[in-house]
KOLFI-689923 format. One record per residue: residue in one letter; x, y negated, z of N, C-alpha, C, CB in turn. Coordinates in steps of 0.1 Angstrom, whole numbers, plus 5000, padded with zeros to 4 digits. Glycine has a CB too. Layout:
BEGIN
AXYZXYZXYZXYZ...
END
This chain:
BEGIN
M517350725173515650665167515450815158515550475151P514150945166514051005162514051055147513551015168V513951205144513751195131511651265129515351315121R510651285141509551305137509451235150509051455132A508251155156507251125168506351115165507251045177L505551065175504251045175504050905182503551165181G503750785181503650715191501450645191505250585189V501550555196499850485202499650325200499550515222C498950265200498950145203498450095210498950085198Y498850055224498050035235497749875233498650095249Y496749825244496849705250496249665266496249645240P498149665270497349685286496549535288498649725301E497249465284495549325289494449325288495249215284H493949425283492849445282492349585289492649425270W493449585304493549685316493049655323494449725321P493249645337493749625348495049715349492849635357E496049615361497149665361497649805363497549605368E496449835375496649935382496850075375495649935390M495950055363495950215355496650185343494350275349W498050075342498950095333499850225334499649975334A500750255350501050375349500650545347501550365357E499150465351498750635350498250665332497050675363D498450595326498050545311499350595302497850345310A500550545307502250595302502350685306503450525306R501850825315501750875321501651025311501150805329R500150975314499351045304500051055291498050975303M500350935283500750875269501950985270501150675268A503050975281504151105276504051265274505251115286E502651325286502151445289501951445274500951465300T501051375270500551425254501551485239499951275248G502851375247504051405233503951275225503651555220I503151145228503551095224505150975232502451065220G505750895220507050825221507150725221507850845216F506450655210506450485205504650425215506250495179V505050345215503750225220503850175218503350175229R502850085207502849945201501949825208502549965187I502649735211502049675221502049475220502849745234G501549445220501249285222500749175209502749215228E500249295199500349215189499649155184500549255181F498149105195496948995195497048945206495649035195A497948925217498348885228498348725225499648945234W498848645220499148495222498248415232499148425209S497248445233496348385240496848335260495148495237R497748525258497448555276499348555275496248775283L499948545261501548485265501648315267502748525251E501048275261501248105263499148035264502448025242P498948065278497448005273497947845274495848055285R497847745278498447625273500447605266498147555288R499447545255501447495251502447465263501547325241G503447535257504547565261504447645274505247455261A503847735281503147755297503647935291500847695300Y504347965289504748105289504748205303506148085284T504248255294503348405310503648515303501148415314F505348545305505848645299505548765308507048615296D505748745325506048865331505148985335506548825340W503948955326502749035326503349155320501448965317L503949125302503949215298505949225299503049205285E506649155305507849275313507349355321508949235322R506249305325506049475336505549605332505049465347A504249555319504349635305505049725306504749585293I505849655299507049755293508149845305508149645282E507849735313509049825321508049955325509949735338T507149935328505950055327506150185324505050025318L506050165307506550195300507350285300506750135297G508150215300509350225305510350385310509150135317R510050295321509750435329509450615326508650395334A508050585325507250725316508150805307505850685305G509550715298510150745289509450695281510550855288L509150595272507850555265509150405263505750555276K509050405244509950345235508250245233510950465220V508650145235508049985230508749925217508349855244V507249965209507249855192506249755199506449945172L507549585204506949495208505949385191508249435217G504949435189504549265178504649185183503149225173T504949065173504948935173503148885174505848885158P502948725183501648775180500148665175501348845196T501448625159500948495153499848525142502048415146A499048695148498248675131496848635147497948915113T496948625160495948545168496448425171495548615180P496548325164496648185174495748075177497348115170P495948115191494948035202494547905199495548015216K492947955208492547805203493447675204491247755211W493547675216494047535215494947485201494947515229L495547605198496447565194495847515175497647695197V494747565175493847565165493447375163492347685170D493547335174492247195186493847145180491447215213E495047185183495947085180496247075165497147115188M496347175154495647115143495147185136496247055136P494147175134492447205128493647245109490746975129D494047175107494347175094495147355093495447015092M495447425096496047465099494847625096496747385110L494047625093493247685096492547735079492347595108P493347805071492647865064491547825057492447935070V491147825037490547825028489847885025490947815022G488547945026487947985012488147974996486847955013E488348084990488047994971486647944971488148134953D485847954978484747884981484747734984484347954991G485747704990486247564998485847505010485947464991R485547645015484747665030485947665040483947835031V486347545051487647625064486647795066487647495087R487747865067487447965082488247975091487248095082G487047975104487147855116487947985127485247765122F487747975141488347995151487448105154488747885159G487548255162486248335166487048475165484648315154S487848545153488048655153489748655152487048725142R490248675138491648655138492048645124492348755146R493548565123494148575105493748435101493148715092H493048345118492548265106493848095108490148215109Y494948085101495947995098496248065080497448015111D496847995077497547935062498947955064497247765058F499048065054500448105057500847955048501048295050S500547875044502047765034501447685050501647635010H501247665056500847555065502647555075498947615076E503747415074504047415080504147405094504247385076G503747335099503247315112503247415117502147265113Y502547565112502247655116503847795119501147675105R503947745109505447825109506447805118506147795097A506347635121506947625135506547645143507347555139E505547685145504947765159505247865158503547785162C505147985149505048115148506948125157504548185128A507448005144508748035147509348005167509447925134R508447945173508347895184508248025189507447795186I506748105187506548225202507848335195504348335202V507948345186509048465185509948425188509548515173E510648335189512148305190512148315209512648125181A511148265214510448315230510848415232509048345232L509948525225509648655227510448715224508848715224A512048705220513248775209514048745221513748695189R514048555227515248555240515148645253515348425245R513948675252512748735263513548895266510748745254F512748935252513449095254513549165238512149205265G514049065237515449105224516249235228516848965221E516949195235517749385241517549435256519949375240H515749395255515249465269515649665262512749405274P516149695272516649865266514749945261517550015288S514149945268512650005261512349915250511349995271V512949865247512249745233513049835219513049505234A512249875214513150015202513249905193512250205193A511949875188511349765177510749675181510549805168W510049675163509249525169508149505153510849315174Q507749495158505949455142505649275146503449605149T505949235133506149105128503849085129507449105107D503449065128502248945130501649085128501848775118N499949125118499549205118499049235110499249225124E499049295093498349305083497749205076497549365087Y498849165069499249105065497449075049500949165065A497049015050496348955034495349035041496948995015C495149105053493249125060492449065058492849115071H491149115059490148995056490348865048489848955068L491048965037491148855025491748725023490148825022T493148705035493048585036494748565029492648535052A494848665019496948595012496648475005498148724996L495348474997494948264992493948225001494148214973S494948074997493748005004493847924998493547975019Y492747804997493047714989492747605000492347714975S493647565007493847465018494847335011494747545034E494947215016495647115013497247175018494946995019A497047285024498547265028498947375015499047325047A497847445009498247534991498747494986497547544981L497847364986498247294977499347214971497647254977K500147164985500947124985502347164979500747114993G502047284985503147374985503447404971502947504993F501547464972502147494956502247374940500947624952R502047304945502847134940504247114939502547004951D505047154946506247214952506847304943505947284966W506647434947506947514942506847534927506647574947L505147484920505347444901507147364899503647284894G506547214901507847154905509147224902507947134918R509947304912510947364909510447484901511847384921K510147534900510147644887509947564872508547764888Y509047474869508947404857510347314853507647314858Q510347204867511547064862510347004862512747064846S509647024845508946894840507546954839509546814824P506346824837505046854834504646914817504346694838D505346894814506146924797505947074795508346884795A507047124800507747254807506447354810508747214824L505547294816504647364822503347374813504447294835N503147284809501947234799502447354786502147024793R503447374782503547494770503447634775505047504764A503947644788504247804796502847824801505747814811W501847724798500847764804499247744792500947674818G499647734783499447684774498247604774499547754767N498347474780497447384786497547294772498047304803V497747304763496947264746495047284743497647404732F495247414745493747474747492947414757493747614751W491447324751490747324761491347144761491047454773S491847104758492346944760493046954778490546814759M493147104788494247104799495647064804494347184798E496046914799497446934797497546864815498446834781Y498246854815499146704827500246564825500146784837A500046534827501246414832502246454839500846284841S501746484860502246494866501746614869502446414872F502446664878502446794893501946764898503446824902E501146604906500346594909499046584907500646554912E498646584894497246614888496946754893497246594871I497846864890497347034895496747014904498347144899E495847144902494547104915494547324912492346934906L494247334927494347464930493347544921494247494945P493347674916492747744902490947814905494147904896N490347744917489547754925488547644925490047784935V488847554914487947464915487147434894488947314926A487747484890487347454879485947534873488447454872L485547484868483947514861484147604858483147444849T484747674849484847834845486047884845484347874832E486447984841487648024838488847924842487648044824P489647904844491047854847491847934833491647894865A492647884831494247914825494548014832495447804827P494548134833495248244831496548244836495248264817A497248194832498948134838498548104848499947994832H498347984849497747874860497347974873496247784854V496348074870496248094876497148314885495048034873M497748294882499448364874500248314887500248274853D500548194886501448114889501048094906501547994879F499748064904499548094924499648194929498448074932R499248304918499248444929500648414932498948624921R500948394923502948414928503448304940504148364912Y503148244940503048114945502748164960501948014937S501548294964501148274975501848464980499348214975S502048504971503248564973503848564987504048514964E504948474975506448424981505848364994507448294970A505148274995504648235007504648325015503448185006I503548465020503848555024505048585029503548615017V505548655021507648715023508148585030508948755003S508248505026509048395038507948335046509848235030F506648385051506448345066506748545076504348255066N506948645065507248735077509148685074506548955074R509948655061511348685068511348565078512748695057L511548465078511048335090511248465103508848245088Q510248505104510648625117511248715115509848685123A511448775110512048885108513348825111511848955096D513748715103515948685106515848655124516948445094I514648555127514348545146514548705152512148505151I513648755144514448895154515748925153513949045151H516349025142517549015141518148905148517749005129R517948815145519348725151519448735171518948495145F518248795173517948785193517748925198516148695199S517849035190517349155192518449205179515449155191P519549245181520049335180520049495177520349305185E520249585161519249705166518449775174519449745166R517449655167515849745167515749675152514149695183D514749795150514149745139512949695138514149815133V513049575125512049505121510849615114512749375111I509449605119508849625111507249575108508949735112H507149615098505349565094504449675091505049475078N503549655093502449765090500949685081501949845108F501449715063500849705053499249735056501549795045M498849745043497249795046497349855037495849715048G495949945035495850035023495349965010494950145026R495549964998495249874985495149754990493949904976T496149724991496549554992497449494983497249515003L496749454978498049434963498149264959497349544942S497549164971497949074969498648934971497549094967F500349074978501349024977501549154974501948954987D503049104967504649164965505149254979505949014962H505049414985504949474994506849464988503649604995F507149514976508249534976509449434982508349564965D508749304972509949194980509749124992510349074972L508449175003508449165013509349275025507349155014G509449375021509749515028511249475028509249695018A512149385018513349375021514149335025513749385017D512749285036513149195044512749305058512349025040L512649415058511749485070513249625071509549565062D512849645083513749775083512749905085515049775097V512049875085511250015082509549975076511150115100S508950005065507849985064507350105071507449955050S505449975077504350095080503450095076503950105091W502450155074500650135063500450175074499750235047D498750145077497350175087496250235080496850055093S497150395083495750495072494650535084496550685063Y493350485066491750555082491950595067489650455094P491550745064491250815053489750835052491850935054L488750815058487450835060486850675055487150875078G487150565057486750455053487550385041486650385064F488650425038489150415022487750505018491050495017L487750645018486950705010485650665007486950805014D485450565020483950525014483450405005483250505025Q484450325012485550175010485250135000487350185008W486450224989486550164978486950314967487850034981A487350434973487650544964486850514952487450684970H487450564934486550594926486750694925486550534917R485350784934485050884928483750954932485950964929E482851044921481651074923481051094931481451124921P479651054936479251134947479051204960479451164945G479051314944479251444951480451464957479051554942F481751414950482851454953483351374972483751404938K482351234972482651174986481551234992482751004988A481051284988480151405000481051475006479151524993A481251494992482351665001483451635007483151794991F483451515008485051485012484451435021486251385003A484151375023483051275036483851265049481351355041R484151375054485351385065486151435066485251405073A486751505054488451445055488951375048489551515053G488051325041489251165032489451215017491551145040D489651135012490451164999491451225000490851054992P491851384991493051394993494151364987493151474994D493851264979495351184974495351064976495751174959L494750974981495050864986495550874998494150794986Q496650905011496950875019498450985011495950875032A497951045006499851104996500150964991499651244978L499650904988500250794978500650674980499550764969H499850644996500150514998501450535007499050435005H501350715015502450735021504150715007502050905029D504450764995504550714993505150584980504350754999L504550494980504250364978505350274989502750344981Y504850274999504850235012506450285014503650325022R507050405017508150435017509350425008508050515018A508750344990509350304977509850194990508150264959T509050054997509749874995510249935007508749674996S510750025016512049985026512950045026511949985040N513150095013514850215011514150335018516750155023G513050375020512850505025511950545039514150535027R512450445045511950455061510850425059512450365074W509650495071508650415070508150465082507750425058W506550445088506050495098504450455092506750455113I503550565101502050485099502550425119499950645095M501450315114500850235130500050265133500450105133E499150275122498050305125497750425121497350225122Q497550535129496650665120494550685126497750865126Q493950685123492750735126492950785134492050805120P492150865143491950905152490351005158492350805156G489750925149487950955147487150845137487150945164P485950805142485250735135486050645140483850735134V486050545124486150365129484650255125487750275117N484550175129484050055130483650005120484749975135W484649935107484549895098483849925081485249895101A483950065078483650125067482050055062483650295070P481550065059480050135051479350205059480250245037H480550335064479650475071480250525078479250605063N480650575090481750585095481450685102482350495101P481550815097480850985102482351035110480251125085V482251145118483751125125484951305115483251145151P485751295122486151355111486151495110487351315108R486051585106486251705107487251815118486451715094D486551835126488251945131489051905128488652085126G490551925131491951935125492451885117492252025121M491351745114492051645101492751555105491151555093V492651515120493551455129494351475126493551465141R495351625132496051735124496651705113495451815121L495851725103496351805093496951575084494751965083W496551455089496451365084497351355087495751295084T498451405102499851375106501351435097499851425120W500351505101501651655094501951595078500751895091E500851565074500651535059502151375058498451465056A501951275068502651125069503651185077501750985077F504151305081505451315082506151435070505651365098A504751515064506051595050506651485036505051765038H505751385040506651215031507451205033506251065031G507851185052509251105055508951005062509951045043A507751035070507050965083507950955091505951045091E508750875094509550875111508550845123510850745114V507550775122506550825132505450765129506750795145V504150875134502750805132502150805142501850865122S502050695149501350635157500150565152502050555162Y498950665166497650675169496750525168497650745184F495750475161495450375169493450345177496050255158R493350405185494750335196494750415209494350145201W494550445223494950495231493350525237496050415238R492950405245491650405245491050285240491250415258Q489450375239488050295228487850205236486450375225A487950065228487649905238486049945241487749705228P485849925253484749935258483749795256485149975271F484149675247484149625243484649505233483849645248A483749415226484449255217484049325201486949215221Q484849335193484649335180484949545179485849195170E485549575181485949665179485849785185486649645178Q484449775195484449885209483749985198483249835227M483350025184483150105181484350265179482550045172H485150155170486650195171486750335184487650035177A486650425182487350535183489050525192487350575168G489550605199490650665205491150725207490850665210L492450775210492550915221491950905231493850955228L491650805238490750885250489650765245491350895271R487950865253486950755253487250685264485450795253P485750565266486250425271486250435283485550305268D485950545290485950595305487550725305484050685310S488050705296489250805299489450915305490050765305Q488450955293488151085293488851125278486551125296P489651265275490451265260489051215252491351455253A488851225238488551225228488651315221488851165224P487951345211488651515200490051485199487951535181G490051365193491651305185492651305196491751135177H492551345209493551335217494151505214493051275234A493651595213493951725219494851765205492451835225E494151725198494851715178496551685179493951525165A496551565186498051435188498651545198497551215198A498351605204499151725217500051815207497751855228A498451905198499251995190500051955182498652065183V500151835180500951815167502151815175500751675158A502251765186503451745192504351805194503551715200R503651915203503952085208504852085195502352225208E504152085180504852165166505852125161504052175153I505751935160506951885154508551905169506451705149A508051935182509052015187510052095181508652085192G508852225187509652305177510252335160509052375179L510252275154510652285140511352145137509452325131D512052215132513552105122512952095107515752215121L512551985108512051905097513051845087511151795103P513651835074514051775069513251655062514651845064M513851565060513651465049513451455036514451415049P512451445032512051465014513351385011510151365007G513951434996514451384985513951314975514851454981R515051264969514151244955513551314947514451194946A511851294947511051374934511951414928510151294923D510451484911511251494903509751364891511751704900V509351344896507851264893508051124894506551304904A508551004888507850864889507250764887507950834890I506450724893505750594895505950504894505550574902L506250384881507150264883505050184888508650184864F505550094902504550014907505049874899504550014924D503549804897503849664900502649584909504149594885Y503549504917502049404922501549294911502449304935P502849224909502149084893500749224886504449044871S501749314884500149344875498849394878500349424867A498549394895497149374895497349264900496249464903W497749134896497349044900496749044882498448934909A497549044875497248964860495949064858498748964846W495549144855494649284854493349264863495649424860T493949144877492249074884492648974877491849034904T493048934872492648724863492148814852494648544856Q492548854840491548894830491649034829491848834817P490649054836490249224833490249294819488849254838Q489249184809488649224801487549304792489049214800G487149384811486649484815486549524824486749534812K484649534829484349544841484749594853483649574839E485749754846485949864851487149874856485749954842F487949774844489449784844490349744856489949714834D490949794866491649834875493249854878491149924876Y493349744874495049844880495449934888495949774886F494849974900495549994910494850154905495349894924R493050124903492550284899493150334889491250304896L493850304881494550334867496050454867495050174861V496350364883497850484891497450554894498950464902V496350494905495550624913495150764908494350584916E495050694892494350854889495550944884492950854876C496550814876497950894873498650984883498950784870Y498450944893499051014906497651084910499650904919N496451144909495651224915496551304903494051204917A496051314891496951424879497651534885498151344871L498851424889500351474895500051554903501351384902R499451504912498751574929498651764923496351484936R497251744912496851854910497951924904495651844904L498751904895499651964892501051994901499851914882G500852004918501552024925502751974921501452124928L502851854920504351744921504351634928504751674908S505351674933505651534940506151434932506751544952V505851294946506251194931507451054944503851084920D507551024934508250864943507550764935510150834942F507350664943507050504934508050464932506450384941L508450384922509550204918509350144912510750184914D509449994919509249914920509949864904509549884933A508849804896509049834885509849684882507749874877K510249584890510549464885512549494891509349304894S512849594886514049624896515049824895513149594915A514249894900513950044905514750084885511450084912D515650174890516650244878515550374880518650284883P515150394869514350504866515450634866513650474852S516550624860517350684853517350884861518950564854P517450864875517551004876516851114877517951014882Y515151044875513551124874513351204861512151004872R513551284857512351324842511351344836512251384839L510251274846509251214842508751114848508551274842V508750984843508450874848506850864839509750764846L506350714846504650684842505250534844502950754854A504850454839504450364831503150274833504250434820P502250304836500950234836500650114837500450274843G500050044829499549894829500449764828498849884840L501849784832502449684835502449564824503549724838F502049494832501449324824502649274817500849184837A503549154822504849224816506149264816505049184810W507649324803508149384809509249304819508549484801P509849374832511549344837512049364823512449474850E513249224825514549264816514949424815515849184822H515049434821516049564828515449704821515949574849L513849694821513449834819513649874806512049854823R513549814799513049884788514149964778512249784781A515249914782516249974776516450064788517349884770A516650104797516650184813515850304801515350074833L514350284802513950404800514250414784512650424806A514450334772515450474759516150524758516050474750G516950484777517750594780517750684786518250574783L516950684790516150794805516350954792513250724812G517051014805516951164804515851264799517051204815G515451164803513751334807512851254793512051324833I511151224804510351134791509851004800508651254783A509750924795508650844802507750734793509350754814L506050794799504850754793504650674797503850794793V504550524790504350374792502450404784505850234781G501950294790500450254785499750344794500050274769P497950274789498150174780498050064790497150164769R498149954785498049854783499549774789496749814787S500149864787501849774791503049654778503149954794G503249604787503749544782502949404766504449654781S501649394776500749324769500749214771499649354770R501849104781502048994781503648984783501248924790T503648824781504848744785504548754797505248604781P505948724806505648644819504848534821506648614823D504748444813503148314811502348324805503148184806F501948474807500748484802500448524788500148364805A501148544779500648504765500548634757501748404756I499948664743500848814741501848704733499848994730P502748904736503748844728503748884710505148914735A504748784705504348744690504248844681505248664683A505448924687505349014677504549114682506549074672L503349084689502249204692502949304703501849294678P502249374709502649474723502849564717501849514735P503049714721504149674734505649624737504249784739E505649574718508149554722508449714730508949354745L507949784725508949894729510149924726508649984728P511449964725512549924729512850044712513149944748A513750064703513950214699513650364702514850214700P513350444693512750464679511350444676513050574675L510650354694508750324691509550184691507050374708D510150084684509949984681509449894670510649974683A508749994661507949924651506549954655508249964634L506250014668504650054664503849924673504150254670K503549894674502249754673501149844683501449704651V500649754689498949714701498049704685498849484716T497249674676496649584666495349544674496349644652R494749564678493149554687492549674702491949584672V492249594707491249644720490249624721491349614732E489949754730488849734731488449844743488349744719T487249754755486749804768485349824767486949704780L485449944771483950044770483050134779484050134761P481650084781481350094790481150244795480450004790P480750254809480850374817479950494805479950334834N478850494799478550504786478850604772478750404783L479950534775481350534762482150594760482050464761T483050704750484150754752484350764746484450814757V486250814737486850864730487650974729487250804728P486751074727487551244724488051234719487351354719M489151334721490651324715489951484705492351354730D490851494699490951594691492251674687490351564682G491451814693492351914696493051924710493151894686R492251874721492651814737491951764747493351734738P491751884750490751834764491051634765491451944783G489451624768489551464773489051434768490451384774A489051244770488751224761489651034769486951274755F489150894763489250784762488750714774488650744752R488550644782486750574789487550414788485850644812I487250334800487550184804488150114790488850164817W489050174790490250104779490850224771491650024787R491550114754491050144741491750074734489750134738E493450104724493750054718493850134706494550004722M494149994694494350034679495950014676493249934667L496350174674498150114673497850174658499850184686E499150034653499650064641501150144645499749904632V501050224635502550294640502650434634502650314658E504350414624504550514618503450724623506250484622D503250804609502450904605503651004613502050924588A504250994617505951004618506151024635506750834613H505750944641505950914653504050964665506650724650V503150994656501550994663501751184667499750934648L501451214682501551364688499651374682502151374712L499151274689497651274693496551194687497751234705R495651244681494951144675493251134683495051174657S492451094681490751104683490551164674489850974684R489551214677488051264665488351184654486151214669D488251034661488050974648488950874643486850914647G490550994647491550984632492150884641490850924613E491950814647493150664657494050754663492250544672P495250674660496650754670495850714681498450684671T496650804690495850834711497650794718494951114719L498450904714499750934721500850924705499651134730A501950824706502550824702504050864701502150764701G504950924699506350934715507650994694505851174739A508650934704509550934691511150944707509250724676G512051024707513250984719512351064732513450754722S512950954740512551004751511250924762513951024756L510850834747508750764750508350834745507850614744R507250804755505750814748504450714751505250954750Y504250674743502650564745501650634740502650404735L500550584750499350654755498750534753499350724770A497250504747497050374740495150394745497650354718G494950384755494150474764493850484777494450564763W492550474787492650504794492750664800492150444796P493050714799493050874800491650944815495250934806D490750984805489751084819490551174827488451204812E490551204836491051334847491351414839490151404858A490551544826490651594818492051584806489651574815L491451454806493151424792494251414803493151184779A494351334817495351304822496051434823495251224833F495151534833495651654835496351684823494651764839D495851774813496351834802497251764796495451874792L496951624798498751564789500351544801498351304780L500051494813500951464822501851644826500151374834K500851754825500651904824502051934811498451954819S501551904804502451904791503951854790501851814781L503951734797504851634793505951704806504051434794A505351764816505951784831506451934822504651774850E505852054820506952104813507852134796506852174817E507551984794508551964784510051954787508151844779V509451934804511351824806511651954818511251574817G510452014814511252164825510752174839513152144828L509452094847509352104857507952174860509652004863A507852294868506852404873505452294873507352494892T504552334870502952274875502252394881501752204861L501152384889499952464895498752404887499752434913D497552394889496552384893495752394902496352404888L496152324912495552274927494052274924496252104932P493252344930491552284931491652174942490252424936P490752084937489951994945490851984957488252034947G490952054970490751994981492052074989489152004986L492852084978494352194983495052114977494652364979R496352064987497151964979498851984991496151774979L499451984978501252054985502351874982502252264967R503751944990504251834990505651854992503751754997R505951894979507651954988508851824994508952064973A508951905004510651805011511851845016510551705023G512651875014513951925019513752085018514351875035G514152145005513552305004511952355009514452405014L511452255010509752345026508852295014509052235051A507752345016506752355007505252295018506752545000Y504752155024504152165027502152145019504952105035V501552245030500852245024499252175032501252365020F498252175020497252135029495252155028497651995027N495052165034493552205032492652105032493052275042Y492152025025491451875026489751945021492351725012G489952035019488152105013487652215028488552264993G486152215028485852255030485752405033485652205027E485852525025486352625025488252705032486052605013T488152805035489352895032489752915020489253015035V491252895019492252905003492853005006493352774999R493353104998494253244999495653104989493453454988L496153104996497753044994498153104978499153115008S498353234979499453324975498253334958499953514988E497153314958495753274948496553134938494053204961H497053094943497752974938498552944935497852924941G500053074935501353064933502053014944501452984923L501552984958502352934971502553074979501352814982T503753064977504353214982505453164992505153334967G505953285004507453255004506753245022508353074991R508253205032508553245045507453135051510353245050F506653165060505653025069506253005080503953065076R507152885078507052795087505752765102507052695077L505252705097503852715100502452735091503752615106G501452795101500352885090500952995086499952805076G499653025074499453185071498853145058498453275081D499253255048498253255036497353235036498053325030D496453265050495053215043494953095052493653325044L494552975043495052845052493352775050496852715043A492452805067491552745067491252575066491352795075P490052515066489952405062490252365071489152355056S491052175069491652085076493452215077490552015093G493252305077494752365078495752355075495052425075V497152285073498252255074499052415075498252135086A500152435058501052555063502352485054500452735060I503152525062505052475058505252615052506552435074L506252635041506152725036507752705030504952735027E509252795033510452775028509752825012511852875037G511552755003511652774988510252704984511752944983
END
């Protein structure tokens, strides 16, 4: 496996076979090393039950292989064919509104449907037996973009049956379930597991513990669906990597749990669409970076997904030009495709693969750019990909080691605060993103850790924002940290059964074990809580603390404690705005001996293996030495142009 390589997504079934060899030659000439194929081709692989037509796929693989290209073969289970849907129409997912989500696009299946799982196992095994040891097949991709189009949660009969069985295994008796869910409230008690419905049918808010268990069940269903395929591939295709392509800001299943069954995690990076569609930024910021993307969102996902499969990760789909699916789809600024590619490598990507080779002139994605135009002429992204291929061929680039700062990340916390946000703006992912943004502005490199199981002890600074419930090991691990752990807001505020702890949150270990959150408030956008003697304010969320005066490190102007600390622990009692997050994290970083910077909004840095990678998302040239960035340049120079990339030693 090469340390750094480029790839591309290709659909031989979309093009006449006489084009394949020329496409393969041009891919290799561009510097492409890996080609993903097959992930949407079930109707061409099995046009009717049992009639496998794999010969065309073998010819495509061999054509690519003769050009020196390695194939990532996708399992086609994201697009079950019409004949299969007609055979088992109850395999279709059902939306929260109770409507069946039918055939005619993609992802039209229910993860809980046992019959569909059996069909997936059958087609995956057939493909793995045929191509598992083909010399040109280097890796496999399972399915495609789990949870895309809001398909993680289905409210079907299959999901209901699976959920009831899951609850029976977990609780063993309805009485135990009633106690855990607090069903004495509003007379919601059940006498049998068969009485339990899915949480979309209640007249108003269902019990939060009911919703939380359904989220857990649904996540486990996706994980086991993926494991079914991964196990088959590992059995019939030894020494090939099994990969899945995650999406940005997708929280509906636990990626750490799913990543445990992968050799490589990958994700699909579309910076311009992400900024427009869901980045929590002011309109002026979005306008300034509309052709570059948010300077922190790509890096955050790189770091998060690197953590889901023991450090090995790819980008399976990198935006090469304007896309088709965002509210608005601008053209990337010249140089940004190159920058995005280099930034992924700086964060440890083994492969960056562009979507797609040639823009399709038909169907749903005909407005989505590729490296080639529909007429096969190079699109602007093509030259930038070729430039990166030449650059990586001439540089020896180490993989990143452990960062100095870690953020504890927890998918169940996202489910919990979606279930009961308490305030309209409270969003777990947004809270994490804003902490990450402040660390990036400080020039610090970040690792993510699975809050359920990871060991934070190697890190000098650890953040634990918004953790729903404490994992068993974590409180003691944070108390014994050699550095500093910043906990909160809202961390430890519920038990796993979604109840307020009897002794009140946040249930910190000694020496902050007496600290209690006695009251909370959510703040509308026009209301903030300024700090006393420090820049910034709380917004969105605020807690009132009962804490010893000796442990109070910061108060608000109205006199309430806002930051408490003792030993290695610090507790933050509210959602910090940008100024407070930057100032607070700067002081904590310096307290543990981490050097910091104050980078302008478009300039970002990632340190890896003794190198500093610098990226200019902004629209103006930046002189790096004026921002404390000096050293011998391996790539670029001191004056970093818009969309520029520099690599410095030291």
